[in-house]
C-alpha positions as CSV (number, residue, x, y, z in Angstrom):
1,M,-38.6,221.0,-66.1
2,A,-39.2,221.4,-69.8
3,N,-41.8,219.2,-71.4
4,S,-39.7,218.7,-74.5
5,A,-36.2,219.5,-75.8
6,S,-38.0,221.7,-78.4
7,A,-38.8,224.3,-75.7
8,A,-36.0,225.7,-73.5
9,P,-36.6,225.6,-69.7
10,V,-37.5,229.0,-68.4
11,S,-35.7,230.2,-65.3
12,V,-35.8,233.4,-63.2
13,T,-32.4,234.9,-62.3
14,S,-33.8,237.7,-60.1
15,P,-35.4,238.2,-57.7
16,A,-34.9,234.9,-55.9
17,Y,-37.8,232.5,-56.0
18,R,-40.4,233.0,-53.3
19,S,-39.2,236.6,-52.6
20,D,-41.2,239.3,-51.0
21,I,-41.9,242.1,-53.5
22,S,-43.7,245.4,-53.6
23,G,-44.3,248.1,-56.3
24,N,-42.7,248.0,-59.7
25,T,-40.4,245.0,-59.6
26,T,-37.8,244.1,-62.3
27,I,-37.8,240.4,-63.0
28,S,-35.0,238.9,-65.1
29,V,-35.6,235.7,-67.0
30,S,-33.5,233.2,-69.1
31,A,-34.7,230.8,-71.8
32,P,-31.7,229.9,-73.9
33,G,-32.6,229.2,-77.5
34,E,-35.9,231.0,-77.3
35,T,-36.7,234.5,-78.7
36,S,-39.5,235.5,-76.2
37,V,-41.3,234.7,-73.0
38,V,-44.9,235.4,-72.3
39,V,-45.7,236.4,-68.7
40,K,-49.2,235.9,-67.2
41,C,-50.6,236.5,-63.7
42,W,-54.1,236.3,-62.2
43,Q,-55.4,239.7,-61.2
44,N,-58.0,240.9,-58.8
45,G,-61.3,242.1,-60.2
46,S,-65.0,241.5,-60.2
47,G,-66.2,238.0,-59.3
48,L,-63.2,235.7,-59.3
49,G,-60.9,238.0,-61.1
50,Q,-59.3,237.5,-64.5
51,D,-56.1,236.3,-66.2
52,T,-53.8,239.0,-67.6
53,T,-50.8,239.1,-69.8
54,V,-48.2,241.1,-67.8
55,A,-45.6,241.2,-70.6
56,T,-44.2,239.6,-73.7
57,V,-40.4,239.6,-73.0
58,T,-38.1,239.8,-76.0
59,L,-34.9,237.8,-75.3
60,D,-31.4,238.6,-76.5
61,A,-29.2,236.2,-78.4
62,S,-28.3,234.4,-75.1
63,G,-31.9,234.0,-74.3
64,N,-32.0,236.6,-71.5
65,G,-34.4,239.4,-70.9
66,S,-36.4,241.3,-68.2
67,F,-39.7,243.0,-67.5
68,V,-41.2,245.2,-64.9
69,F,-44.0,243.6,-62.8
70,P,-46.5,246.2,-61.4
71,A,-47.1,244.4,-58.2
72,N,-49.3,247.1,-56.7
73,S,-51.9,246.4,-59.3
74,Y,-52.1,242.7,-58.3
75,P,-53.4,240.8,-55.3
76,K,-51.6,241.3,-51.9
77,G,-50.2,238.1,-50.5
78,P,-49.0,234.9,-52.4
79,I,-49.1,235.2,-56.1
80,T,-47.9,233.1,-59.0
81,L,-46.4,234.4,-62.3
82,R,-46.4,232.0,-65.2
83,L,-43.5,232.5,-67.5
84,I,-44.1,230.6,-70.8
85,A,-41.5,230.0,-73.5
86,G,-41.9,228.4,-76.9
87,S,-45.4,229.7,-77.3
88,D,-45.1,231.2,-80.8
89,A,-47.3,230.0,-83.6
90,S,-44.7,227.7,-85.1
91,K,-44.8,225.5,-82.0
92,A,-48.1,223.7,-82.6
93,D,-48.6,221.6,-79.4
94,P,-48.5,223.7,-76.2
95,D,-48.2,220.5,-74.1
96,V,-45.0,219.5,-75.9
97,D,-43.6,222.7,-77.4
98,T,-43.9,225.1,-74.5
99,D,-42.4,225.3,-71.0
100,T,-43.8,227.1,-68.0
101,C,-42.0,228.4,-65.0
102,H,-44.4,228.9,-62.0
103,L,-42.7,231.8,-60.1
104,Q,-44.0,232.1,-56.5
105,L,-43.7,235.5,-55.0
106,Y,-45.2,237.2,-51.9
107,N,-46.7,240.6,-52.7
108,T,-46.4,242.8,-49.5
109,G,-48.1,245.7,-51.3
110,G,-50.8,245.2,-53.9
111,V,-54.6,245.0,-53.4
112,S,-56.1,243.2,-50.5
113,W,-58.5,241.0,-52.4
114,K,-60.7,238.3,-50.8
115,E,-58.0,237.4,-48.3
116,G,-59.0,236.6,-44.7
117,L,-62.2,235.4,-43.2
118,A,-63.5,239.0,-43.0
119,A,-63.9,239.0,-46.8
120,A,-65.7,235.6,-46.8
121,P,-69.4,235.7,-45.9
122,T,-71.2,232.6,-45.0
123,P,-71.8,230.7,-48.3
124,A,-75.3,229.8,-49.3
125,Q,-74.7,226.1,-48.9
126,A,-74.0,226.6,-45.2
127,A,-76.8,229.2,-44.7
128,S,-78.8,227.1,-42.3
129,M,-75.8,225.9,-40.3
130,A,-73.9,227.2,-37.3
131,L,-70.2,228.1,-37.4
132,A,-68.3,225.4,-35.5
133,W,-64.7,226.2,-36.4
134,A,-62.8,229.0,-38.0
135,D,-59.0,229.7,-38.3
136,D,-57.8,232.8,-40.1
137,F,-54.2,232.1,-39.4
138,D,-53.8,235.7,-38.4
139,S,-52.0,235.0,-35.0
140,A,-49.3,232.9,-33.6
141,L,-49.4,229.2,-34.7
142,S,-50.3,226.4,-32.3
143,I,-48.9,223.1,-33.7
144,S,-47.2,220.2,-31.9
145,R,-46.0,216.8,-33.0
146,T,-48.7,214.9,-31.0
147,G,-51.2,217.7,-30.9
148,A,-51.0,217.8,-27.1
149,G,-51.4,221.4,-25.8
150,A,-51.8,222.8,-29.3
151,T,-54.6,223.5,-31.8
152,Y,-53.1,221.1,-34.4
153,G,-51.0,218.0,-34.6
154,S,-48.4,217.7,-37.3
155,H,-49.1,214.1,-38.3
156,T,-51.9,211.8,-39.2
157,I,-53.2,209.6,-36.4
158,G,-50.8,206.8,-35.9
159,Y,-48.1,208.7,-37.7
160,K,-49.1,207.2,-41.0
161,D,-47.2,209.7,-43.1
162,F,-47.4,209.3,-46.9
163,S,-45.3,212.1,-48.4
164,G,-42.0,211.4,-50.1
165,L,-40.6,214.3,-48.0
166,R,-41.2,213.7,-44.4
167,F,-43.9,215.7,-42.5
168,R,-41.8,217.7,-40.1
169,D,-42.6,219.1,-36.7
170,Y,-43.1,222.7,-35.6
171,E,-40.8,222.2,-32.6
172,T,-37.8,221.2,-34.7
173,S,-35.1,223.0,-36.7
174,K,-36.8,221.7,-39.8
175,N,-40.1,223.4,-39.0
176,P,-42.0,223.9,-42.2
177,F,-44.7,226.2,-40.8
178,L,-44.8,230.0,-40.7
179,Q,-47.6,232.5,-39.9
180,K,-47.5,235.4,-42.3
181,D,-50.2,238.1,-42.4
182,T,-53.5,236.1,-42.6
183,Y,-51.8,233.0,-44.1
184,L,-50.3,229.7,-42.9
185,R,-47.2,229.0,-45.0
186,I,-46.2,225.4,-45.4
187,R,-42.8,225.1,-47.0
188,A,-41.4,222.0,-48.6
189,Y,-37.6,221.7,-48.7
190,D,-35.3,219.1,-50.3
191,P,-31.7,220.2,-49.7
192,V,-30.1,217.2,-51.3
193,G,-32.4,216.8,-54.3
194,T,-32.5,213.0,-54.2
195,A,-36.0,211.9,-55.0
196,N,-37.7,210.0,-52.2
197,D,-34.8,210.4,-49.7
198,W,-36.8,210.1,-46.5
199,N,-34.1,211.6,-44.2
200,D,-33.5,214.9,-46.0
201,G,-35.7,218.0,-46.0
202,G,-39.3,217.9,-45.2
203,T,-42.7,219.5,-45.6
204,G,-45.9,219.9,-43.4
205,L,-49.3,218.7,-42.4
206,I,-51.8,220.0,-39.9
207,C,-54.5,217.8,-38.3
208,S,-57.4,219.1,-36.2
209,I,-57.1,216.3,-33.6
210,G,-54.0,214.9,-31.8
211,Q,-52.7,211.4,-31.4
212,D,-55.0,211.0,-28.4
213,K,-57.9,211.7,-30.8
214,T,-58.9,214.9,-28.9
215,G,-59.4,218.2,-30.7
216,F,-61.8,219.5,-33.2
217,K,-64.3,216.9,-34.5
218,V,-67.7,217.3,-36.2
219,Q,-70.6,215.0,-37.1
220,V,-73.0,215.0,-40.1
221,P,-74.5,217.3,-41.2
222,F,-71.5,219.7,-41.7
223,Y,-69.9,221.9,-44.3
224,A,-66.1,222.4,-44.4
225,E,-64.0,224.6,-46.6
226,C,-60.4,225.8,-47.0
227,R,-58.9,228.6,-49.1
228,F,-55.3,228.1,-50.4
229,I,-52.8,228.3,-53.2
230,A,-49.8,226.0,-53.9
231,Q,-47.2,225.6,-56.6
232,R,-47.3,223.4,-59.6
233,A,-44.0,221.7,-59.5
234,I,-43.0,218.1,-60.2
235,G,-44.4,216.0,-57.4
236,T,-46.3,218.7,-55.4
237,W,-49.4,217.3,-53.8
238,P,-51.5,219.8,-51.8
239,A,-54.7,218.6,-50.2
240,F,-57.6,219.5,-47.9
241,W,-59.4,216.4,-46.7
242,L,-61.3,214.8,-43.8
243,L,-61.2,211.5,-42.0
244,S,-63.7,209.8,-39.7
245,L,-62.9,207.8,-36.6
246,Q,-63.7,204.1,-36.9
247,G,-67.1,203.0,-35.6
248,S,-68.0,199.6,-34.1
249,D,-68.1,198.1,-37.6
250,S,-64.5,199.1,-38.2
251,E,-65.4,201.0,-41.4
252,Y,-64.2,204.6,-41.6
253,G,-64.3,207.3,-44.3
254,E,-62.0,209.6,-46.1
255,I,-63.4,212.7,-48.0
256,D,-60.9,214.4,-50.3
257,V,-62.2,217.9,-50.9
258,I,-59.2,218.5,-53.1
259,E,-56.1,216.5,-54.1
260,A,-54.0,218.4,-56.6
261,Y,-51.0,217.0,-58.5
262,G,-48.1,219.1,-59.8
263,N,-47.0,216.6,-62.3
264,V,-50.4,216.5,-64.2
265,T,-50.3,219.0,-67.1
266,Q,-54.1,219.4,-67.2
267,S,-55.9,222.1,-65.1
268,R,-57.8,219.9,-62.7
269,Y,-57.9,218.2,-59.3
270,T,-59.5,215.2,-57.7
271,A,-62.5,215.3,-55.3
272,G,-64.2,212.3,-53.8
273,S,-64.2,209.7,-51.1
274,H,-62.6,206.4,-50.0
275,R,-63.9,203.7,-47.7
276,W,-61.3,202.1,-45.3
277,P,-59.6,200.0,-44.0
278,S,-57.7,198.4,-46.8
279,S,-59.6,195.1,-46.5
280,I,-62.8,196.9,-47.7
281,H,-61.2,199.8,-49.6
282,D,-63.2,201.3,-52.5
283,H,-63.5,204.8,-53.8
284,D,-65.8,207.2,-55.6
285,Y,-64.1,210.3,-57.0
286,K,-64.1,212.6,-60.0
287,L,-61.6,214.8,-61.8
288,I,-62.8,218.4,-61.4
289,K,-61.8,220.6,-64.4
290,M,-60.4,224.1,-63.7
291,D,-60.5,225.4,-67.2
292,G,-63.7,227.4,-66.9
293,S,-65.9,224.7,-68.5
294,I,-67.9,224.4,-65.3
295,A,-70.5,227.2,-65.2
296,G,-69.7,229.8,-62.6
297,T,-66.0,228.9,-62.4
298,V,-63.0,230.5,-64.1
299,N,-60.1,229.2,-66.1
300,A,-57.6,229.4,-63.3
301,D,-55.6,226.5,-61.9
302,W,-55.1,225.7,-58.2
303,S,-51.6,227.1,-58.6
304,D,-52.6,230.2,-60.6
305,T,-54.6,231.9,-57.8
306,V,-56.2,231.3,-54.4
307,H,-59.4,229.2,-54.5
308,T,-61.9,228.0,-51.9
309,Y,-62.6,224.3,-51.8
310,G,-65.6,223.0,-49.8
311,V,-67.7,219.9,-49.1
312,K,-71.2,219.6,-47.6
313,V,-72.0,216.3,-46.0
314,T,-75.6,215.4,-45.0
315,S,-77.1,212.0,-44.1
316,S,-77.9,211.5,-47.8
317,T,-75.5,213.4,-50.0
318,T,-71.9,214.5,-50.0
319,T,-71.5,217.6,-52.3
320,F,-68.3,219.2,-53.4
321,Y,-67.8,222.9,-54.2
322,L,-65.2,225.0,-56.0
323,D,-65.5,228.7,-55.2
324,D,-69.0,228.1,-53.9
325,V,-70.1,226.3,-57.2
326,E,-71.3,222.8,-56.9
327,V,-69.0,220.6,-59.0
328,Y,-69.8,217.0,-57.9
329,S,-72.0,215.0,-55.5
330,Q,-72.3,211.4,-54.3
331,P,-74.4,209.5,-51.8
332,T,-73.2,209.6,-48.2
333,R,-72.5,206.1,-46.7
334,S,-74.8,205.3,-43.8
335,A,-71.8,204.1,-41.7
336,W,-70.3,207.6,-41.7
337,I,-73.4,209.5,-40.5
338,T,-72.8,209.0,-36.8
339,Q,-69.0,209.0,-36.9
340,D,-66.7,211.9,-35.7
341,W,-64.9,213.7,-38.6
342,Y,-61.7,215.8,-38.4
343,F,-59.9,217.7,-41.1
344,L,-56.3,217.8,-42.4
345,V,-54.4,220.2,-44.6
346,N,-51.1,219.2,-46.1
347,Y,-48.4,219.9,-48.7
348,A,-47.2,216.4,-49.6
349,I,-44.3,216.1,-52.0
350,G,-44.1,212.8,-53.9
351,G,-45.3,209.7,-52.1
352,T,-43.9,206.8,-50.1
353,S,-44.8,204.5,-52.9
354,G,-42.1,206.2,-55.0
355,W,-44.0,208.9,-56.8
356,P,-41.1,211.1,-58.2
357,Y,-40.6,214.7,-57.3
358,D,-38.1,217.4,-58.3
359,L,-37.9,220.8,-56.8
360,S,-34.5,221.7,-58.3
361,R,-36.0,224.2,-60.7
362,Y,-37.1,226.4,-57.8
363,G,-34.0,226.1,-55.7
364,Q,-35.2,222.9,-53.9
365,Y,-38.1,224.8,-52.2
366,S,-41.9,225.1,-52.8
367,D,-44.6,226.8,-50.8
368,M,-48.3,226.3,-50.0
369,Y,-50.2,229.2,-48.5
370,V,-53.4,228.5,-46.5
371,D,-55.6,231.6,-46.1
372,W,-58.2,230.0,-43.8
373,V,-60.2,226.9,-42.8
374,R,-63.7,226.9,-41.4
375,V,-66.4,224.4,-40.6
376,Y,-70.2,224.7,-40.2
377,Q,-72.4,222.2,-38.5
378,G,-76.1,221.3,-38.0
379,G,-79.1,223.2,-39.5
380,S,-81.8,222.0,-41.8
381,E,-80.9,218.8,-43.6
382,E,-81.7,218.3,-47.2
383,I,-84.8,216.2,-47.9
384,V,-84.3,213.2,-50.2
385,V,-86.6,210.5,-51.5
386,D,-85.3,207.6,-53.6
387,N,-87.3,204.5,-52.9
388,S,-84.2,202.7,-51.5
389,D,-83.5,201.4,-48.1
390,S,-80.1,200.1,-49.1
391,T,-78.1,203.2,-49.8
392,G,-78.3,204.8,-46.3
393,V,-80.6,207.6,-47.5
394,S,-83.1,208.8,-44.9
395,I,-86.5,208.8,-46.6
396,T,-88.4,211.7,-45.2
397,G,-91.1,212.0,-47.9
398,S,-92.9,209.6,-50.1
399,W,-93.5,208.7,-53.7
400,T,-97.1,208.4,-55.0
401,S,-98.3,207.5,-58.4
402,S,-100.4,210.2,-60.0
403,S,-101.2,208.5,-63.3
404,F,-100.1,204.8,-63.2
405,S,-99.2,201.9,-61.0
406,P,-95.5,201.2,-61.5
407,D,-94.6,197.8,-62.7
408,Y,-91.4,197.8,-60.8
409,I,-89.7,199.8,-58.0
410,G,-86.0,199.4,-58.4
411,T,-83.2,199.6,-55.8
412,N,-82.6,203.3,-56.7
413,Y,-85.2,204.2,-59.3
414,L,-88.8,204.0,-60.3
415,H,-90.1,203.0,-63.7
416,D,-93.1,201.5,-65.5
417,G,-91.6,198.3,-66.9
418,N,-91.5,198.2,-70.7
419,S,-95.1,199.2,-71.3
420,G,-94.3,202.6,-72.7
421,K,-97.9,203.7,-72.6
422,G,-98.0,207.4,-72.8
423,S,-97.5,209.9,-70.0
424,K,-96.5,208.7,-66.6
425,S,-95.5,210.6,-63.5
426,V,-94.8,210.3,-59.8
427,T,-95.4,213.0,-57.2
428,F,-93.1,213.7,-54.2
429,T,-94.8,215.5,-51.3
430,P,-92.0,216.6,-48.9
431,T,-92.6,217.9,-45.4
432,V,-90.2,220.8,-45.0
433,P,-89.1,221.9,-41.5
434,S,-89.6,225.6,-42.2
435,T,-91.1,227.8,-44.9
436,G,-88.5,229.0,-47.3
437,N,-86.7,228.5,-50.6
438,Y,-85.3,225.0,-51.5
439,E,-83.3,224.0,-54.5
440,V,-85.0,221.0,-56.2
441,S,-82.8,218.4,-58.0
442,V,-83.3,215.0,-59.5
443,F,-80.8,212.1,-59.8
444,Y,-80.5,209.7,-62.7
445,N,-78.5,206.5,-62.5
446,S,-76.3,206.4,-65.6
447,S,-76.4,202.6,-65.7
448,V,-80.2,202.5,-66.1
449,D,-81.6,202.0,-69.6
450,R,-83.4,204.9,-71.1
451,A,-84.0,206.5,-74.4
452,N,-82.1,209.5,-75.7
453,N,-83.8,212.9,-75.4
454,V,-86.7,211.7,-73.3
455,P,-87.9,214.8,-71.4
456,V,-88.8,214.8,-67.7
457,D,-91.5,217.4,-66.8
458,V,-91.3,219.0,-63.3
459,V,-94.3,220.8,-62.0
460,H,-94.3,222.6,-58.7
461,A,-97.6,222.3,-56.9
462,N,-97.8,226.1,-56.3
463,G,-97.7,226.6,-60.1
464,T,-94.4,228.5,-60.1
465,E,-92.6,226.5,-62.8
466,N,-92.8,224.0,-65.6
467,L,-89.7,222.8,-67.2
468,S,-88.1,219.9,-69.0
469,V,-84.8,218.1,-68.4
470,D,-83.1,215.5,-70.6
471,Q,-82.9,212.3,-68.6
472,T,-79.7,211.3,-70.5
473,T,-77.7,214.3,-69.2
474,G,-77.7,213.1,-65.6
475,G,-74.8,210.6,-65.9
476,G,-75.0,209.7,-62.2
477,D,-75.0,213.3,-61.0
478,W,-77.7,215.5,-59.5
479,V,-79.4,217.8,-62.0
480,S,-80.8,221.0,-60.6
481,L,-84.3,221.9,-61.5
482,G,-84.4,225.4,-59.9
483,I,-85.3,227.0,-56.6
484,Y,-88.9,227.0,-55.2
485,E,-90.6,228.1,-52.1
486,F,-92.2,225.5,-49.9
487,N,-94.4,226.0,-46.9
488,A,-93.6,224.4,-43.5
489,G,-95.6,221.3,-42.6
490,T,-97.5,220.7,-45.7
491,G,-94.7,221.5,-48.1
492,G,-96.3,221.3,-51.5
493,S,-95.3,218.7,-54.2
494,V,-93.0,218.2,-57.1
495,T,-94.3,216.0,-59.9
496,V,-91.7,214.2,-62.0
497,G,-93.2,212.7,-65.2
498,N,-91.9,210.8,-68.1
499,T,-93.8,212.1,-71.1
500,G,-92.0,209.9,-73.6
501,T,-93.8,206.9,-75.1
502,T,-90.8,204.5,-75.7
503,K,-88.8,204.2,-72.6
504,H,-89.6,203.9,-69.0
505,V,-87.3,205.6,-66.6
506,V,-88.9,208.2,-64.4
507,A,-86.2,209.3,-61.9
508,D,-83.8,207.8,-59.3
509,A,-84.3,210.4,-56.6
510,I,-85.5,213.9,-55.8
511,R,-83.9,216.1,-53.2
512,L,-84.6,219.5,-51.7
513,V,-81.8,221.6,-50.2
514,P,-82.6,224.7,-48.2
515,T,-81.0,227.8,-49.7
516,S,-80.8,231.5,-49.0
517,Q,-80.9,232.3,-52.7
518,P,-84.3,233.7,-53.8
519,A,-86.5,231.7,-56.0
520,I,-86.8,233.0,-59.6
521,P,-90.5,233.3,-60.5
522,A,-91.7,231.9,-63.8
523,T,-93.1,235.3,-64.7
524,A,-91.0,238.3,-63.5
525,K,-90.2,241.9,-63.9
526,I,-86.4,242.5,-64.4
527,V,-85.2,245.6,-62.7
528,N,-81.7,247.1,-62.9
529,S,-80.2,247.6,-59.4
530,Y,-78.5,250.9,-60.3
531,T,-81.2,252.7,-62.4
532,G,-84.4,251.1,-60.9
533,K,-85.8,250.8,-64.5
534,A,-87.3,247.5,-65.9
535,L,-86.7,245.8,-69.2
536,R,-89.1,246.3,-72.1
537,P,-89.1,246.3,-75.9
538,L,-88.7,249.8,-77.3
539,N,-92.1,251.5,-77.8
540,D,-93.8,248.2,-77.0
541,G,-92.6,246.8,-80.3
542,T,-93.6,243.2,-81.2
543,G,-91.4,242.3,-84.1
544,N,-88.0,240.6,-84.4
545,N,-84.9,242.6,-83.6
546,V,-86.8,245.3,-81.7
547,N,-84.3,246.8,-79.3
548,I,-84.6,246.1,-75.6
549,V,-84.5,249.2,-73.3
550,Q,-85.1,250.1,-69.7
551,Y,-88.2,252.0,-68.7
552,A,-89.9,252.9,-65.4
553,Y,-92.1,249.9,-64.5
554,S,-95.8,250.5,-65.1
555,G,-97.2,247.1,-64.6
556,S,-98.0,246.5,-68.3
557,H,-97.4,243.1,-69.8
558,D,-94.7,244.4,-72.2
559,Q,-92.5,244.7,-69.1
560,D,-93.2,241.1,-67.8
561,W,-91.0,238.2,-68.8
562,E,-91.3,234.4,-68.7
563,V,-88.1,233.1,-67.1
564,N,-87.9,229.6,-68.5
565,D,-85.5,227.2,-66.8
566,L,-84.2,224.8,-69.4
567,G,-82.8,222.4,-66.8
568,T,-79.3,222.9,-68.1
569,G,-78.2,225.8,-65.9
570,Y,-79.5,228.2,-68.5
571,H,-82.8,230.1,-69.0
572,T,-84.7,231.8,-71.9
573,I,-86.2,235.2,-71.1
574,V,-89.4,235.6,-73.2
575,N,-91.7,238.6,-73.3
576,V,-95.2,237.9,-72.0
577,D,-96.8,240.4,-74.3
578,N,-95.3,239.3,-77.7
579,G,-93.6,235.9,-77.0
580,K,-90.2,237.0,-78.3
581,A,-86.9,236.0,-76.5
582,L,-83.9,238.1,-75.5
583,R,-80.7,237.7,-77.4
584,P,-77.7,239.9,-78.6
585,Y,-78.4,241.3,-82.1
586,N,-77.6,238.7,-84.7
587,G,-76.2,236.5,-81.9
588,G,-73.3,238.9,-81.7
589,T,-70.4,238.3,-79.3
590,L,-68.8,241.8,-79.1
591,I,-68.8,244.1,-76.1
592,G,-71.5,246.7,-76.7
593,D,-73.8,244.6,-79.0
594,D,-77.4,245.6,-78.5
595,I,-79.9,243.3,-76.8
596,V,-83.0,242.7,-78.9
597,Q,-86.0,240.3,-79.0
598,Y,-86.4,237.5,-81.5
599,T,-88.6,234.5,-82.1
600,D,-87.8,231.9,-79.4
601,Y,-85.8,229.1,-80.8
602,E,-83.8,228.4,-77.6
603,W,-80.6,229.1,-79.5
604,Q,-77.6,229.4,-77.3
605,S,-77.6,233.1,-78.1
606,Q,-81.1,233.1,-76.4
607,Q,-79.9,231.3,-73.3
608,F,-78.8,233.1,-70.2
609,E,-77.1,232.0,-67.0
610,L,-78.6,233.8,-63.9
611,I,-75.8,234.1,-61.5
612,D,-76.6,234.9,-57.9
613,V,-74.4,237.9,-56.8
614,G,-76.1,238.3,-53.4
615,G,-78.7,240.6,-52.0
616,G,-81.4,239.1,-54.1
617,L,-79.6,240.3,-57.3
618,Y,-78.4,238.4,-60.4
619,R,-75.9,238.8,-63.1
620,I,-77.6,237.9,-66.5
621,K,-74.9,236.2,-68.6
622,N,-75.4,235.2,-72.2
623,R,-74.4,231.6,-72.9
624,H,-73.1,232.3,-76.5
625,S,-71.2,235.5,-75.9
626,G,-70.2,235.1,-72.3
627,H,-71.1,238.8,-71.7
628,S,-73.7,240.2,-69.3
629,L,-76.5,242.7,-69.5
630,R,-76.2,246.4,-68.6
631,P,-77.9,249.7,-69.6
632,D,-75.6,251.4,-72.1
633,N,-73.0,253.5,-70.2
634,A,-75.1,252.9,-67.1
635,G,-77.5,255.5,-68.3
636,T,-80.4,256.1,-66.0
637,A,-83.0,257.6,-68.3
638,D,-86.0,255.8,-69.9
639,N,-85.4,254.1,-73.2
640,V,-81.6,253.7,-72.6
641,Q,-80.5,250.7,-74.8
642,I,-79.6,247.4,-73.0
643,V,-76.2,246.1,-74.2
644,Q,-73.8,243.3,-73.4
645,R,-70.4,243.8,-72.0
646,N,-67.7,241.9,-69.9
647,Y,-68.9,241.7,-66.3
648,S,-67.7,244.1,-63.6
649,D,-69.0,244.2,-60.1
650,W,-71.1,247.3,-60.7
651,A,-74.6,247.9,-59.6
652,S,-75.5,248.6,-63.2
653,M,-74.8,245.0,-64.1
654,K,-76.9,243.5,-61.3
655,W,-80.6,242.8,-61.8
656,E,-83.6,242.1,-59.5
657,I,-85.8,239.3,-61.0
658,V,-89.0,239.3,-59.0
659,A,-92.7,238.7,-59.5
660,P,-94.5,241.6,-61.1
């Protein structure tokens, strides 16, 4: 549906919506009153891929035109082409003056890219857990109305359906389910086109337990994830979520890993939790942006390409993930820790409360494709200390004061009253179950009074890192401080200190989460995976704008670097010998710009995101330019210049960051 009369609705006249295609495919479009249509499609590539402009279609006087889509160069399986009209410069507001047709197709050729569980290794957040459930949807479906004799039921427990189009059953003529390659297709169908007509059409839901409450269930701690794509159309409402079975206190939980809404123009979805029944209902949720603004994610909507949505639930924390990137966390309610949890996947259309829907643009059909679902359980729990017995957090460590006696220990936080007398700190000494790497994070309560720009110093007992974090950036979320190694039994300690002199907040909580990602040492050599050569200033130069090159590692300090975690997800990389920091020349943003050294001012052009790419290797991405480090032309000789370029999954763009 067009957003405004100023932009003509775009339609596709051939092939039919939801068609199977392969190879070069001619697609005919119509947008009366417009002169052109821009066609975009997400393409396979390094990392999470990239958006591409397939064509700019010039329309004739009647608003008709066509283009050839090279399907073999795009991902195999379900894909979405976005056909955008009214996008010329004279139409200033894209939310009002443009119209987008979301064309669903199924590419039977193309590139097999990340599809199927065989292409999905165990994520770091589940590294210490055991696989408890996995369904690749690569064989005959097993679904029944009640769940009896089948893997899944096709309704919520008690048949509490909530979609404006009824959830239909696998056994009926209105079966919405189809197994195709490694996908479960859930098809919504509205033959009459009368919004919220309960008796017409239908759509689908799968539930991991049946009406008798038998089937797959899991208890905390667990990690659950699902990979899928659905269509952005008016009223579409795809979701992956979990429910718990009521305990003796009648409370039960709902965890929404993703709820997406086709009638919302912004690129986002909702993640969070609800507490039930209705008599005690409350919720805690967040809108997760999908515009690339979250570090490690890409500017691709839930309808643009297939994404993985996950949640890790421990006795203390519920953490949400988008494509293995943590995007939100909240405390886990104590009542839920011992309850049984089961999962659901559905393609709701509209809602029983009257939320409107309209599938007429796409011939009264719309599809959701689920690639796989899997669940991990058990393993090492995270360790949290927060001074509170009221939030359900299991306190397995202890706070001690290293420089003052606190005036007040709050419900969720520790501070020194209003004295403001110089440096204050508390030390957390955890007892970890096994020697290994743990991600250390702190939590700040956004409602607690504190000064702007008051730093918090974090010192690991083993001397591996000192860093500062702005207390005001927490906003009720966990703030990662980095990854450190702890020894079993004795652990080591993390000191959180308020070095300000005017305000008093120290921290709300500290947590340690076991991770397979290697710790980044405070002082490191940085070695290219492809060439085996290490970073150094050219000819051991010490001045500003000296070029950074690669050279066989000799153990000299000019090849050692301080990797300083700024507590914001970014690092500065400072030469031990001369104190200068890496940056692109003149802060440049072009592909091919040289990497040089310059006085360390912590400019954005001197900040880098260290992205784990597996195997103990990292991508080194500049915050300002968005480009990543590589030897020029992947040259292997000594003194080859280090440059920046757009990232590709090449060995020459991966780096080992290890102690000298």
